[in-house]
C-alpha positions in Angstrom: 91.1 102.8 98.6 90.3 99.5 98.1 92.5 96.4 97.3 94.4 97.1 94.5 93.8 94.3 91.4 96.8 92.5 90.1 96.8 91.5 86.3 99.8 89.4 85.9 102.4 87.8 87.8 105.4 86.9 86.0 107.8 84.3 87.0 111.3 83.9 86.0 111.6 87.2 84.7 115.4 88.4 84.0 114.5 92.1 82.6 112.8 93.6 85.8 115.8 94.1 88.1 119.2 91.9 89.0 118.8 88.4 88.9 115.8 86.0 88.3 112.8 87.9 89.6 108.9 87.4 89.9 107.1 90.6 88.8 104.0 91.4 90.2 102.0 93.7 87.7 99.1 96.0 89.5 96.6 97.2 87.2 95.8 101.1 87.2 97.9 103.9 85.8 97.8 107.9 86.0 99.4 108.0 82.5 98.2 106.9 79.0 101.1 106.2 76.9 100.4 105.7 73.3 102.8 103.0 73.0 101.6 100.7 76.0 101.9 97.2 75.4 99.6 96.5 78.3 96.5 98.1 77.9 94.9 95.7 80.4 96.9 97.4 83.0 95.9 101.2 82.2 92.3 100.9 84.0 91.8 100.5 88.0 88.8 98.2 87.7 88.2 94.8 86.2 88.0 94.6 82.5 86.7 91.7 80.0 89.1 90.7 77.3 87.6 88.9 74.3 89.8 86.6 72.2 87.8 86.8 69.0 89.9 83.9 67.1 88.9 81.1 69.7 85.3 82.1 69.8 82.9 79.8 68.1 79.5 81.4 68.5 78.4 78.6 70.8 76.0 81.2 72.7 77.1 79.5 76.2 78.1 83.3 77.2 74.9 84.8 76.1 72.7 82.3 78.0 74.7 83.0 81.6 75.4 86.8 81.5 73.5 88.3 84.3 73.5 91.7 82.5 72.3 90.5 79.0 75.4 92.5 77.5 75.9 89.7 75.2 74.9 88.6 71.8 75.9 86.5 68.8 76.7 88.8 65.6 77.8 87.0 62.4 78.9 83.7 64.3 80.6 85.5 67.1 79.9 86.7 70.6 79.8 90.5 70.9 79.8 92.2 74.1 78.2 95.5 74.8 80.6 97.3 77.2 78.3 99.6 78.3 76.1 96.9 80.0 79.1 94.7 80.9 80.8 95.0 84.6 83.3 92.1 84.1 81.7 90.1 86.8 83.3 87.1 85.0 80.3 84.7 84.8 80.6 84.4 81.5 84.3 83.3 81.7 83.3 80.1 83.6 80.9 79.0 81.0 83.1 79.9 77.9 84.3 76.3 76.5 87.0 77.9 74.4 88.5 80.4 76.9 87.6 83.1 74.6 86.9 85.4 77.4 88.8 86.4 80.3 88.7 89.0 83.3 91.9 91.3 83.5 92.6 91.7 87.3 92.6 89.9 90.3 92.7 90.8 94.1 95.4 89.4 96.4 95.8 89.9 100.1 99.5 90.5 101.1 99.8 87.4 102.4 98.7 85.6 99.4 101.1 87.8 97.1 103.9 86.9 99.4 103.3 83.3 99.1 103.2 83.4 95.6 106.5 85.0 95.6 108.2 82.7 97.8 107.6 79.8 95.7 110.5 80.8 93.7 112.9 81.7 96.6 115.7 79.1 95.4 115.9 81.1 92.3 116.0 84.4 94.1 118.7 83.1 96.1 120.8 81.3 93.2 121.1 84.3 91.3 120.9 87.4 93.6 117.3 88.3 92.2 113.8 89.2 93.9 110.5 90.4 93.5 109.7 93.7 91.1 106.4 95.6 91.5 105.2 97.1 88.2 102.2 98.2 86.6 100.4 99.7 85.4 101.8 102.1 88.5 102.5 100.4 91.5 103.1 104.0 93.3 99.7 105.1 92.6 98.0 102.2 94.2 96.7 101.9 97.9 100.0 102.7 99.8 98.8 101.0 103.0 98.7 97.7 101.1 102.0 98.2 99.1 104.0 99.7 102.0 102.7 96.4 104.0 103.6 94.2 101.0 107.2 95.6 100.6 107.9 95.5 104.5 106.9 91.8 104.8 109.1 90.8 101.7 112.0 93.0 103.0 111.8 91.4 106.4 111.9 88.1 104.8 114.9 88.8 103.2 113.8 89.4 99.9 115.0 92.0 97.5 112.3 94.2 96.5 112.5 96.4 93.2 109.8 99.2 92.0 109.1 99.8 88.4 107.6 103.0 88.5 106.6 106.0 85.8 107.3 108.5 88.9 103.9 110.1 88.5 102.6 109.9 92.2 103.0 111.9 95.5 106.2 111.9 96.7 105.1 110.8 100.2 104.2 107.5 98.6 107.8 106.8 97.7 109.1 107.8 101.1 106.8 105.4 102.8 108.3 102.3 101.0 112.0 103.8 100.7 113.5 101.7 103.4 112.3 98.6 101.8 113.4 99.0 98.5 116.8 98.1 96.9 116.0 99.7 93.1 113.8 102.0 91.2 113.5 101.2 87.7 112.4 104.7 86.7 111.2 105.6 83.4 112.0 108.8 81.4 109.7 109.0 78.4 110.1 112.7 77.3 111.8 115.8 78.4 109.6 118.5 76.7 106.4 119.0 78.5 104.3 119.2 75.5 105.5 116.2 73.6 105.1 114.4 77.1 101.6 115.5 77.1 100.6 114.8 73.6 102.1 111.1 73.9 101.7 110.1 77.5 98.6 112.2 78.9 100.4 114.4 81.5 103.2 117.2 81.6 106.3 115.7 83.1 107.0 118.2 86.0 106.0 115.8 88.9 107.9 112.7 87.6 111.5 114.8 87.3 111.0 116.5 90.8 110.4 113.0 91.9 113.4 111.9 90.7 115.4 114.5 92.0 113.9 113.8 95.4 114.5 110.1 95.0 118.1 110.6 94.3 118.8 112.9 97.0 117.5 110.6 99.7 119.9 108.0 98.5 117.7 105.8 96.5 119.3 103.2 94.1 118.0 104.0 90.6 118.1 102.4 86.9 116.8 104.9 84.4 114.7 103.4 81.8 114.2 105.0 78.5 111.5 103.6 75.8 112.9 104.6 72.5 110.0 105.7 70.2 110.7 106.8 66.6 108.6 109.9 66.4 108.4 110.7 70.0 112.3 110.6 71.3 114.5 109.0 69.1 116.7 111.5 68.6 119.9 113.2 70.0 118.4 116.5 71.4 116.2 114.1 73.6 119.0 111.9 74.7 121.3 114.9 75.2 118.5 116.5 77.5 118.2 113.5 79.5 121.9 113.5 80.1 122.1 117.1 80.8 119.2 116.9 83.4 120.9 113.7 85.2 124.3 115.7 85.4 123.0 118.9 86.3 120.9 117.5 89.2 123.5 115.0 90.2 121.3 112.0 89.8 122.9 109.0 90.9 122.3 106.3 88.1 123.3 102.5 88.6 122.4 101.7 85.3 120.5 103.0 82.1 118.4 100.9 80.0 117.3 102.0 76.5 114.4 100.0 75.4 113.3 100.0 71.8 109.8 100.3 70.8 107.6 97.5 69.6 104.0 96.9 69.0 103.6 93.5 69.8 100.7 94.6 72.3 98.7 95.8 69.7 96.5 92.8 69.5 95.4 93.4 73.1 93.6 96.7 72.4 91.2 94.7 70.0 90.5 92.4 72.8 89.4 95.6 75.0 87.6 96.9 72.0 89.8 100.1 72.1 91.8 101.6 69.3 95.5 101.6 69.2 96.1 105.4 68.9 98.8 107.5 67.0 100.2 104.1 65.7 101.3 105.8 62.4 103.2 108.5 64.4 105.5 105.9 66.1 107.9 103.3 64.8 110.6 101.2 65.8 114.3 102.4 66.1 116.9 100.7 64.0 119.8 98.5 65.8 122.2 101.1 64.5 120.4 104.1 66.0 120.1 102.1 69.6 123.6 101.8 69.5 124.5 105.3 68.5 122.2 106.5 71.6 124.2 103.8 73.6 127.3 105.1 72.8 126.2 108.7 73.6 125.5 107.7 77.3 128.8 106.1 77.5 130.5 109.0 76.3 129.0 111.1 78.9 130.1 108.8 81.8 127.2 106.4 82.1 129.1 103.1 81.4 126.6 100.9 82.5 124.0 101.5 79.4 122.3 98.6 78.0 120.0 98.2 74.9 116.9 96.3 76.4 116.5 95.1 80.1 
C-alpha cells in the first residue's frame, strides 16, 4: 500500500480524547455513512474541491489545466471529473482560492514534527495526538504502526478514533502504543447498518469484543440520527450488547446528528443522499438517552464530545 493521505490536521481539539489534542485525519474509509460530514475523507485518493462562491470565472484554471478538464460555463469554472486527476496545478493559478486538493502526503517524521509543535498544550492538559479519518485502521499499517510507536516512544498520548471496520490484526499491531480507542457504534440491526452505512456490522462488533478482551481502554461514540437510530430500542440494544459481552467502557459519548457538512458535497460534485430520511434529535431526547445509559451503570455518559 502507498503512503496514506492526510486531509486535515486539527490543532487544539478538545473533543477527540482527553485534554487538548492534535487530531490527524487520514483520507479513505471502507464505510459510506449517509450522514458523513467530511465527504472528502471517504476516498483513498486526491480529490478536487471547488468553492463556487469564490470563483470569478477568470479562466486562469482553464488555461493551466494539463488535462483540459476545466471550462467556463455561465461565468463559473466547471470541471469534468472524468478528466480531472486532481494534480493540483489549477490550484496554484486560482487567484481566489476557489480550488483546493483534498489529501496530502507526509512522512512519519513530518507528522511527528507537526504534532510536536503543540507539546506544551499536551503536557499542561493531559492531552496528546488522536489519529482519525476517514478510517485510520484501514490504512497502510506499517506506516500507522511506525507513527504510533514513534509518538509513544516520545511519551505522547495516542488515541485512535475508529469505526472498527478493519482486520483485527491491524488493531493488535498498534495496541501496545494506544491509550484509548474512540469506537463508533452506529446501528445494531445489520440491515439498517447496511442501508445507511454501506456494510453490515458483524466485523465491527466482533472487533469491539476482541479489543475489550485484550484490555484496551474504550470510549463508545454513538452518532444519534433521527430516522436511523434515535430510539429506545437501539439504545437498549447497545446497552445489552455491551453488558452481555462484558465490554469495558470508560466513557460513552452521544453525538447528535448535524448536517453542517452538506456544503462539502457540492464542492465534490456529489449528492447528499438520504437527507430527507435523517434529522436532528432534540435536546430533550438526547438527555433521555443519556439518562438511559446512566441508569444502566454507564455514569460517564456525555452528550457531545
